[in-house]
C-alpha positions in Angstrom: 0.0 0.0 0.0 2.8 2.5 0.8 4.5 1.7 -2.4 1.3 2.3 -4.4 0.8 5.7 -2.5 4.5 6.6 -3.4 3.7 6.3 -7.1 0.3 7.7 -7.2 0.9 11.0 -5.2 3.5 12.4 -7.5 1.4 11.6 -10.6 -1.5 13.2 -9.0 0.4 16.3 -7.9 2.0 16.7 -11.3 -1.4 16.4 -13.1 -2.9 19.0 -10.8 0.0 21.4 -11.3 -0.1 21.2 -15.0 -4.0 21.5 -15.1 -3.6 25.0 -13.4 -0.4 26.4 -14.9 -0.9 24.9 -18.3 -2.9 27.9 -19.6 -1.0 30.3 -21.6 -1.7 34.1 -21.2 -4.8 35.2 -23.0 -3.3 38.6 -23.8 0.1 38.8 -25.5 1.6 42.2 -24.7 4.2 43.7 -27.2 6.0 44.7 -23.9 5.2 44.7 -20.2 8.0 47.0 -19.1 8.9 50.3 -20.6 11.5 53.0 -19.7 10.1 56.5 -20.4 12.5 59.2 -21.2 11.4 62.9 -21.0 11.9 64.8 -24.3 12.4 68.2 -22.5 13.5 69.4 -19.1 9.9 70.6 -18.4 8.9 68.7 -15.4 5.3 69.1 -16.3 5.8 67.2 -19.5 3.1 64.6 -20.1 4.6 61.1 -20.2 2.3 58.3 -21.6 2.8 54.9 -22.9 0.5 52.6 -24.8 0.9 49.0 -24.1 -0.7 47.1 -27.0 -1.8 43.5 -26.8 -3.4 40.8 -28.9 -6.0 38.5 -27.6 -4.6 35.0 -28.3 -7.2 33.0 -26.6 -10.4 31.4 -28.1 -12.6 33.5 -25.9 -13.5 37.2 -25.9 -11.7 39.0 -23.0 -12.8 42.1 -21.2 -10.5 44.3 -19.1 -12.4 44.7 -15.8 -10.0 47.0 -14.0 -6.5 48.7 -14.5 -5.1 49.7 -11.2 -1.8 51.7 -11.1 0.4 51.7 -8.1 0.4 55.5 -7.9 -2.5 57.9 -7.9 -0.3 60.1 -10.1 -1.0 57.9 -13.0 -4.3 57.9 -15.1 -5.1 54.7 -16.8 -6.9 54.1 -20.0 -7.8 51.0 -21.9 -9.9 49.2 -24.3 -13.4 49.3 -22.8 -15.3 46.7 -25.0 -14.6 43.0 -25.1 -11.6 42.1 -27.2 -12.5 39.3 -29.6 -10.1 36.4 -30.2 -7.2 37.5 -32.6 -8.1 41.1 -32.1 -6.0 43.9 -30.6 -6.4 46.1 -27.6 -4.5 48.6 -25.4 -3.8 49.8 -22.0 -2.4 53.3 -21.6 -0.6 54.8 -18.6 -0.3 58.6 -18.4 1.5 60.8 -15.8 4.1 63.8 -15.7 7.7 63.6 -15.9 8.0 65.0 -12.4 5.7 62.5 -10.9 7.2 59.5 -12.6 10.7 60.7 -11.7 9.6 61.0 -8.0 8.0 57.6 -8.1 10.8 56.0 -9.9 8.4 53.5 -11.5 4.6 52.9 -11.7 3.2 49.4 -12.0 -0.3 48.6 -13.1 -2.2 45.5 -12.3 -4.6 44.5 -15.2 -7.5 42.4 -14.2 -9.4 40.6 -17.2 -12.2 38.1 -17.4 -13.3 36.0 -20.4 -16.6 34.4 -21.6 -16.1 31.3 -19.3 -15.5 33.7 -16.3 -11.8 32.9 -16.1 -9.9 35.8 -14.5 -6.4 36.7 -15.2 -4.0 39.2 -13.9 -1.1 41.1 -15.8 1.6 43.4 -14.4 2.8 46.4 -16.5 5.6 48.6 -15.6 6.4 52.3 -16.6 9.8 53.4 -15.1 11.7 56.7 -15.4 15.0 57.0 -17.3 17.1 59.8 -18.5 
């Protein structure tokens, strides 16, 4: 009995592990981390970056929420469901002064698909000279 348990437990564990981690990301981002460099010395210069993605799943995906780590950042994103194979975006906007002070801003993206599967993505906008 002990021998049977020794063989069955690893197989059971591995099959559970792959059933949860085997899903690829629904959204394929061109990049998830960007360094923004101000074009002028004006601290009020608007800094924004558009993170583009493609829905590579077989389900339509809706962005439920974009939550930046700093209140100095304004998010924008595709509001309607993104159909399979279609493109969407997440935009982060701030000023050079605020981004320099923060060093970097991270944004958590929460999505849901037609089968009610939720996924989270992390995007990063950092300050560079």
